[in-house]
N, C-alpha and C positions, 0 to 999 in steps of 0.2 A: 443642550443647544440642538436645534433642529438642523439636520444635514440631509441634503437630497443627492442621490446617486442615480445615474442612468446606466442601464445595462441592456441586454438583448432580451426582448419579450419572447420566452421560449415555450411557455405553457400557460394557456389562458386561465384567468381567475384573479381574484383579489383577496388579500388576507391582512389582518392586523393582529399581531401576537408578539410574544416575547422571543428574543433571539436565543437559539441553542447552538453554541459553537461546536461544530464537528471538526475540531482542529487538534492536532496532536500536541500535548503539553510538553513543556521543557522537563526532561527527566534527568538532567545532569545533577550530580551530587559530589560532595567532597568525602574522601576517605578520612575517617576520624579514628583516633586511638581512644578506646573507652575502658572504663574500669568496671562498670555495672553490666556484666555480660548477661545476667538473668533478665534485665530489662530489655536488652536487644533481642533475646530469644522470644520474650513475650510480644514485642513489637512485630517480629517475624510471624509468630503464630497468628496474631490478630490479622495481619495483612493477607496471610494464606487463607484464613477462614472467610474473610470478607470477599476475597477473589473467588473462592469456591461457590459461595451463595450467589454472587453476581453472575457467574458463568451458568449456574443452574437456571436462573431467571432468563438469561439470554437464550439458552438452549430451548427452554419451554416455548419461548416466543418464536424462535426460528422453526420449530417443528410445525407450528400452525401456519407460518407464512411461506416457508421454503420446503417443508416436507421432512420426514424422518431422516432420509439419507444425507441430505445436505447439512442437516443440523448435527450429524454425528461427529463433525470436526470438533464440536465443543466437548464431546465425551473424551476425546484425545487430550484436550486441554485440561480437563478435570483430573484425568489420570496422572498427568505430569504434576499437578498441584498436590496430589495425594501420595506421590512417590516417597516412601519413608527414607529410602537411601539418599535421595537428593536433599531432603530436609535435614537429615542427620549430618550430611557433609557441610551444609551451610552453617548449622549450629556449631560444628567442630571448628570451622574457620573463624566464627565469632570468638570462640573460647581460646583457641590456640594462638590466633594472631591479634586478639584484643582489638578487633575492628568493628565498626558499626554494621548493622544488618544489611544496609544497602550495598556496602563494599563486599561483604561475604556472599550475598546473593549473586552479585555480578561475577565474582571470581569463579564460583562453582558452576553457574549456568553457562558461562563462556566456555568452560572446560568441556561440559557435555555437548554444547553446540558444535565445538571444534571436532569432537570425536565423531558425532553423527554426520556432520558435513563431509568428513573425510571418507565416509563409506560410499565411494562413488559408484560401486557396483550394486548398491542396495537402495533402490528408490524409496522404499518404505521408511528406512532409517533416516534418509535425508529429509523426508517430510517431517519426521519427529523433531529435527533441528528447528524447523519453522514453528512447530507447536511450542517448543521451549522458549523461543524468542518472544512469541506472543504472550505467553503466560508470564514471563519475566517482566515484561513491560507493565502488565496489569498489577503484579505484586509490588513492583518498584513505585508505581503511581500511588498505591495505598500507603507505602512506607513514607513517601515524601508528602503525603496529604494533598496531592493534586488530583484533579478529576480527569479520568480517562473517558472520553466520550463513548457512549454505547447507545446508538439510535434505537436499539430494540427495547431499551428500558424507559423510554420517554413515556410519561403518563399524564402529561398536561399539554394544552394547546401551545405549539411553538412554531417558529419559523427557523428552519435549519440554515446555518451560515457555514460555508465550507470553501476550501480552495477549489475542489471539484468533488463530484460524487461518483463512486465506482458502482458498477451494477450490483455488487453485494451490499453496498451501503443502501442503495435505493430499495433493494428487496426487503430490507429490515424496517423500512418506514411504514408506520401505521397511519393511514389517512385520517383516522379518527382524531389523532393528536397533531400530526404534521400538516400544518395549514399552507405552507409554501416553502420553497427553498431558494437561496440566493448564493451564487458562487463567484469566485474571482475569475475563473476561466470558463471556456466552453461557448457554444453557439447553438443555433436552432437545430443543427444536425448532430450534435454530440450525443453520446449514449445517455447521459443524464437527462438531456432534454426529451429524448424519445421516451425514456422510462417515465418522466414526469407527466407527459401527455397520456401515456397508457394508464397511469395511476390517477389521472385527473387532479394533479396537485399543481397549483400555480408556480411558475418558476421564472426567475430573472437570472440570466447567466452573464459572464463576461464583464463584471463590474470592475475588475482589476484589483480592488483593495478592500472589499467588504470585510474580510477577516481582520484587517488592521483597524478598521473604524468601529466595528460593532463589538459590544461587550456582552458577556453572558447575562441574560435576563433583561436586556435593554428592549424597549418597545420598538417594533418595526412595523411599517406599513408597506406592503408589496403589491404591485400591480403587474401581473403576467400579461396584461393587455397592452400596457404602454411601455413596460420596461423600467418603470420608476420604483425606486426604493427610498423611503424616508426613515431616517433614524430619529427617534424621539419626536414623532409627529404631534402637532398641536391637536387640541380637541376638534377644531374645525377641520383639519386635514383628515383626522380619523373618521369624522362624519362623512366627508367627501368620498373616502375610500369605501366605507360601508355602503354608501349609495351606489357607487360604481359596481360593487359586488352584487347588490340587489338587482341592478339593471341587467347585469350579465346573466344572473340566474333566471330572470324573466325571459331573456333572449334564448337561453338554453331550453326553457319550457316550450317556447314557440317552435324551436327546431325539433323538439321531441315529438311534436304532433306529426312529423314527417317520417317517423320510424318505419311504418309499413307502406309508405308511398313508393311509387316507382320513380326511378331517377330519369326523368324526361325533361327536355328543354321546353321553352315556351312554344316552340314550333313542333313539339312531339318527337324529337330525336332521343333515343335511349343511349345512355352511357353506363358502364358498370362501375359501381362504387364499392371498393374492397377495403379491407383493413390489414395493417401489419401487426403481427404478434411475435412474442418471444417465448411464451410458454403455453401449455394447454389451458391454464387457468384464464388466459386472456380471451378465450373464445366467448366467455360470458359477456364481456364488454363489446365484442364484435356484434353479437346478436342484439344486445341492448341498444346499440346505436344504429341498428337497421342496415348493416353492411350486407352486400349481396355475395361476398366471397372473402376468402383470406388471400390477399395478393402477395403476401410475403410472410412465411413462417421462418424466423431466424433460428435455425436448429442449434447454433453454437451455444445457446444458453443451456441446452441439455448437457453439453460438455463442460461448460464453465461452472455449473452448479453441482458437479459431481467430484468425487475424490479420485476417480480413475475414468478411463474411457467407458462411456455407457455401453452396456452389452446390446446385442441385437434385440433381445426380448424387451429390455428397458426402452429402447428406441421405438420398437413396434408398438408398445403400449401407449407411448406419448403421441405418436402419429395417429394411431387408431382413435384416441380420445379426441383429437382435433377434428379428424374427418367425420366421426360420428356426431360430434358437437355441432358441426356445420350443416347437418341434415341434408346431405346431397349437394350443397352449394360447393363451387370449386374451391380448392385449397392449393395454393402454390407453395411448395416446400423448397427452400433453398438448402442445398447441401452445405456442410460445415464451412463456415467462413471465419476461421481462426487466423490470427496474424494481424499486422497493423497495430492497433491498440488493444486487441483482444488476445489475451494469453491464457494458457492452462498451466496450473501449478505442477501437473504431473507430466507435461510434454515439453521437452527441452527445445525451445525455439532458439535459433542462433541470434546472437546480438548483431543487429544490422544498423548501418548508418541511416538508412531510410526504410524502416519496416513497412511503411505503406506502399513502397515500390519494390518490396522484397518477396520473401517466401511466404505466401499467404493463400488462403482460400483453396481454389481448385489446384493451384500449384503444389500445395501440400498434399492434397488428396491424390493427385496423379503420381507424385514422386514417392509416396508411401503406400501405393496401391498394393504392392506385394505384401505389406504388413497387415493388410486386411481391414484397416480403419474405414476406408472409403467403401469397400465391398460390403462391410458389415452394415453401414448406413443404407446403402442401396437395397440390400436384402430386406432390411426392416421396413423400408418404404414400400417395396414391392409387395411384401406380405400384407401391409396395412391398406394397400390400394383397394381391396375389396370392400372396405368400410365407407367409401365415399367417392368423391370425384377428385382424384389426385392429379396434380401437375408438378413435375420435378424441374428445378432450375439450378443450373451450375453458375457459381459466381466467379468474377475476376477472369473472364475469358478474353484473351488478347488475340489468339490465333485459331483459325479454323481447325488446325490439327489437334489443338487441345480439346475442342468440343468433340471431335471424332474419337479421340482416345477415351474420353469420359463416357461417350455414348456406347463405345465398344464394351467397356467394363459393365455398363448397365445391361446391355444385351446379354452378355455372358452370365451375369447373375440371374437374370430373368429366365434364361434357358435352363439353368441349374435347378431353380426352384420348381419350374414346370416339370422337369424330369423327376424331381423328388415327389411330385404329386401335390405340391403346395399351390393353392389357387392364387392367381394373379389377375387383376382386372384388365379388361381390354381397353384400348383407347387412352392409355396414360400419355398425356402430352409432355414432351421433354424440350425445355427451352433454355435460354441463357439470360443472364443479367448483363445488360449493356452498361458498363461503368468505365470502360477503357476507350479513349478516343479512337484507337486503332480499329476496334470492333465496330464502333459507330460509323466510321468511314467505310468499312467493308460490309455494312449491313446487307447490301444487295446479294452478296455471296453467301453470307450466313443464312439469310432468309430462305434459301433453296433447301437447307438441311435441318433447320430447327423448326419446332412447332409454334414457338412464340418468342417474343422479346419482352423483357421487363426492364425498363430503364432505371438504373440506380443513380439518381442525380447527385446524391450526397458525395459520392466519389467521382462521378463523371465531371462535376464542376471543378473539384479540386485538382484533378489530373489535367483538365483542359487549361485551367488558368495557372497551373504550376504554383498553387497556393494551398498550404496546409490548412484545412478547415478548422483546426484546433488552435491555430496561431493568431493571437489577437493583432499582432503587427501587420498581418496581411489580410485581415478579415474583410477589408474593403474590396478585395478581389473575389470574394465569394459571391458571385453575381448570377443568380438563377435566370434573370431575365436578360442577360447579355445576349445580343444578337448572335454571337458565335455559338453559344450554348443552344439557343433556339434552333439554329440551322442544323446542328448535329442531331437534335431530337427529331426535327422534321425529316431529316434524312433516314432515320431509323424507322419512323412510322410509315413513310412512303415505301421504303424497301419491303417492309412486312406486308403491306397491302398489295404490292405488285405480285407477291407470291401467294396471295390468299391467306396470309397468316395474320394473327392479331398482335397488337403492340400495347403493352401496359406500362405503367410507371409505378415503382415502389419507393422512390426517394421521397423525401419530405416535400419536395416541390409539388407533388401530386395533390397535396391538400392546401397549397398556398393560394390564397384567395385572389392574388394578382395574377398568378400563373395559370389558374384554371381556365379562364376565358381563352387564353392563347392556345392551351393544349386542346381544348374543345375544337377550336378553329382548325388545328392541324389534324384533327381526326383521331386523337388518342382513344383507344377502345376501352381501356380499363385504368381507373385511377385508384391506387392503393395508398392508404395514409394511416396515421394514428386513428384508432377507432373514434376518438372524441372529435375528429374533424369531419366525419362522414356527414352528419346531419346539416352542418353549416354549409358544406359543399353542395349537398342536394338542394338546399334552399336557394343557393346562388344560381345553380344550373337551371332551376325552374323559372328563374326570371330572365334568362338569356335566350336569344334567338341564335341557333347554330349557324345559320347562313351569314348573319351579321358577324359572328365570331370568326368565321372563315375569312371574311373580308379583313377583319382586324389582324388575324395571323399573317395573311399574305402581305399586308402593309408593313407589319413589324419585321417580317423576314426580308423584304426587298428594299425598304426605305430607311429603317432605323440603323444608326451607327453606334449608339450607346444605350446602356441600361436605362438611363434617365428618360431618354426619348421613348423607349418601349413603355415605361410606367405611365408617362403622360398620355400615350396613345390608348392604353388600356382604360385609363380613367375616362377618357372621352367616350369610348365605346360602351362603357358599362354604367354610365350615370343613370 
């Protein structure tokens, strides 16, 4: 029976394919007394062998998508599987206690996990506990005959169905086979949405219950343009979706013609269109989409894709690759923004009631400065600065004293490098991300000391509206065009210009086709967005008159009381 769902259109495109459920299966089992111990041993050997070959395939795939270092975690998993001592103990449990292989596996692996987790002074051994947990889950799934989802092993066209997608899940997705994804939770600004746009995979998020409704292999039709998902679409509906996909492809081809065009309005005013990236590999997409700069390089992915803190040389190579890849165009690098919903397996973040309001980003960098993590990153950036046009940005700044403390550490590391004879570029701009209302309100004071502002609307909106952007219950409060948000943004832009500084935006709002006319009217200098939104935005700007947009912005700021009124006004001015 055909069922239609509506979610949030998070990444443009249309797809029709079979569902692939990225959902953890039920791995519960009963302990049974058995007489045929040889059969249980054979079942165990078969499950271990299948797991081993599966992990080898996953590792090979991960090497090509994530790189050798990130893929090394699977070597650790294979070592656990091949450990003769552990296998011998599981077989001994089968024979001594006359229990099924599932029960023996769980008993022995739980013992090892307990021992390793107890080694609180040895981070390496504690990580082995996580490896054993992962491997046990895989072997148990094979013993029970249930499928453990492995996105890296997909070899046919599918639509991924999941509760949510983690950055590591998305990194394993092969665009050749993954035609779209649909999730229960998330919105346009969640990490899965941002990754989907980077990979150019259509996505519909926040459907609430797609994982309960869809079954493995069921045909789905997904529109990342409208947010519609159809389960078991009729032939007519499939045809409609295919046509919509073709129309979107034609539209993209039209935008592609603007790749090397200047970003100018109908009346000749220039704006800078930049792109947001997470890894050096994303630079190709930035250039393919004709962006004029990188407006946000999220360096935390360097940390999230590693098994330990990346070294100064590792970071230097990554920053150098991005700067060189941009051929002299500006690159804004944000210092590590860990915390909130971004964690590191090797860095013990405290459990907090409100991690988004807690110890994160620059707060971690400053309070651990003595440990060298922040200094290491700044040294790597300063060394890489000679390879392009570097701009450094500090995230999550609430107080002017925080910016001053970070700038002081930056100046100290710069002086040390110069004293060591290491070349450092002149004229590196140092700015802040405006994502806390306190900083937006005090922008006139910050503007005297920073070189630039980049407005991070994803967090600025959630902090201003006191509404978690990942929470479906309060998603109605995530209002980028609310007059209160527009006034804060306007305040930041005007404060920057009063001091002769530039203001950009690196939140998803910068590529929002309803917000762009308003931001142009307020005089935002740089718009940084997912690379795939650049050409569409350039096309829109070419059709708009900047003077008329100024009139629109002034009207929205002074006369509108609700988001709906702002949207209506934008529609009037951009018809």
